[in-house]
C-alpha positions as CSV (number, residue, x, y, z in Angstrom):
1,M,36.0,-1.2,-20.2
2,P,34.4,-1.5,-16.7
3,A,32.2,-4.5,-16.1
4,N,28.5,-3.9,-15.7
5,T,27.6,-4.9,-12.2
6,E,23.8,-4.6,-12.6
7,P,21.9,-7.9,-12.5
8,L,20.3,-9.0,-15.7
9,S,17.0,-9.7,-14.0
10,Q,15.6,-9.2,-10.5
11,P,15.0,-12.4,-8.6
12,A,11.4,-13.2,-7.7
13,P,10.5,-12.1,-4.3
14,P,10.1,-14.9,-1.8
15,F,6.6,-16.5,-1.6
16,R,4.6,-15.9,1.5
17,V,1.1,-16.3,2.7
18,D,-0.5,-13.4,4.6
19,V,-3.5,-14.2,6.9
20,H,-6.1,-11.6,7.8
21,P,-8.7,-12.9,10.3
22,E,-12.0,-11.0,10.2
23,R,-14.4,-12.5,12.8
24,D,-15.6,-15.8,11.5
25,T,-14.0,-15.2,8.1
26,V,-10.3,-15.4,7.3
27,R,-8.7,-13.8,4.2
28,V,-5.7,-15.7,3.0
29,A,-3.5,-13.7,0.6
30,P,-0.6,-15.7,-1.1
31,V,2.0,-13.3,-2.4
32,G,4.4,-14.1,-5.3
33,E,4.4,-17.2,-7.4
34,L,1.9,-20.0,-6.6
35,D,3.5,-23.1,-8.2
36,L,4.9,-26.6,-7.4
37,A,7.5,-25.2,-5.0
38,T,5.0,-23.0,-3.0
39,A,1.6,-24.7,-3.2
40,S,2.1,-26.9,-0.2
41,L,2.8,-23.8,1.9
42,L,-0.6,-22.4,1.0
43,E,-2.3,-25.8,1.4
44,K,-0.8,-26.2,4.9
45,Q,-2.0,-22.7,5.9
46,L,-5.5,-23.4,4.7
47,H,-5.6,-26.7,6.7
48,E,-4.4,-24.9,9.8
49,L,-7.0,-22.2,9.5
50,R,-9.8,-24.7,9.0
51,S,-8.6,-26.7,11.9
52,A,-8.6,-23.5,14.0
53,G,-12.4,-23.2,13.3
54,F,-12.7,-20.7,10.5
55,E,-15.7,-21.6,8.5
56,H,-15.4,-19.0,5.7
57,V,-12.1,-18.7,3.8
58,V,-11.6,-16.0,1.2
59,L,-8.5,-16.7,-0.9
60,D,-7.2,-13.3,-2.0
61,L,-5.4,-13.7,-5.3
62,R,-4.6,-10.0,-5.9
63,E,-0.9,-10.3,-4.9
64,L,-0.1,-13.4,-6.9
65,T,2.2,-12.9,-9.9
66,F,1.9,-16.4,-11.3
67,I,-0.2,-19.6,-10.8
68,D,0.4,-23.0,-12.2
69,S,-1.5,-26.4,-12.0
70,S,-0.3,-26.9,-8.5
71,G,-1.9,-23.7,-7.4
72,I,-5.1,-24.6,-9.3
73,R,-5.1,-28.0,-7.5
74,V,-5.1,-26.2,-4.1
75,I,-8.0,-24.0,-5.1
76,V,-10.0,-27.0,-6.4
77,A,-9.3,-29.0,-3.2
78,E,-10.4,-26.1,-1.0
79,H,-13.5,-25.6,-3.1
80,R,-14.4,-29.3,-2.7
81,F,-13.7,-29.3,1.0
82,A,-16.0,-26.4,1.5
83,E,-18.8,-28.1,-0.6
84,D,-18.4,-31.4,1.3
85,T,-18.5,-29.8,4.8
86,E,-20.8,-26.9,4.3
87,H,-18.0,-24.4,4.8
88,E,-17.7,-21.3,2.7
89,F,-14.9,-20.7,0.2
90,S,-14.5,-17.8,-2.2
91,L,-11.9,-16.0,-4.3
92,L,-10.8,-12.4,-4.7
93,S,-9.8,-11.9,-8.2
94,G,-6.1,-11.8,-9.1
95,P,-4.2,-10.0,-11.9
96,P,-5.1,-10.8,-15.5
97,A,-2.6,-13.7,-16.0
98,V,-3.9,-15.4,-12.9
99,Q,-7.6,-14.9,-13.9
100,R,-6.8,-16.3,-17.3
101,A,-5.4,-19.4,-15.8
102,L,-8.5,-19.9,-13.7
103,E,-10.7,-19.2,-16.7
104,V,-8.9,-21.8,-18.9
105,C,-9.3,-24.4,-16.1
106,G,-13.1,-23.6,-15.8
107,L,-12.9,-22.3,-12.2
108,L,-14.3,-18.9,-12.7
109,G,-17.8,-20.2,-13.0
110,L,-17.3,-22.9,-10.4
111,V,-15.8,-21.1,-7.4
112,R,-17.6,-18.1,-5.8
113,A,-15.9,-14.8,-6.4
114,D,-16.2,-12.0,-3.9
115,A,-15.8,-8.3,-4.9
116,G,-12.4,-7.1,-3.8
């Protein structure tokens, strides 16, 4: 009997952060799983963009497949930074599982959501 060479499951695609500057606004789109292993990459990118002078950051969650408390922490920190410095921060809604995580944490009413 020949061995089945098909993988049992597909590995998750690598995490990345796409950046789309749009004049004084920058849309930041993490792709993949935003978790303990990847949250620092997003946090670093957000810090670099703020340091570059962007005053309005839109975090586009549409390409996230998963978010855990580490990703939630990055969103809360960015929201607080924006409030403390009079910058703007908003979210573009993600898939249902991501939105549910934000809802459970009470972020949907706290952080401004833009239409995607």
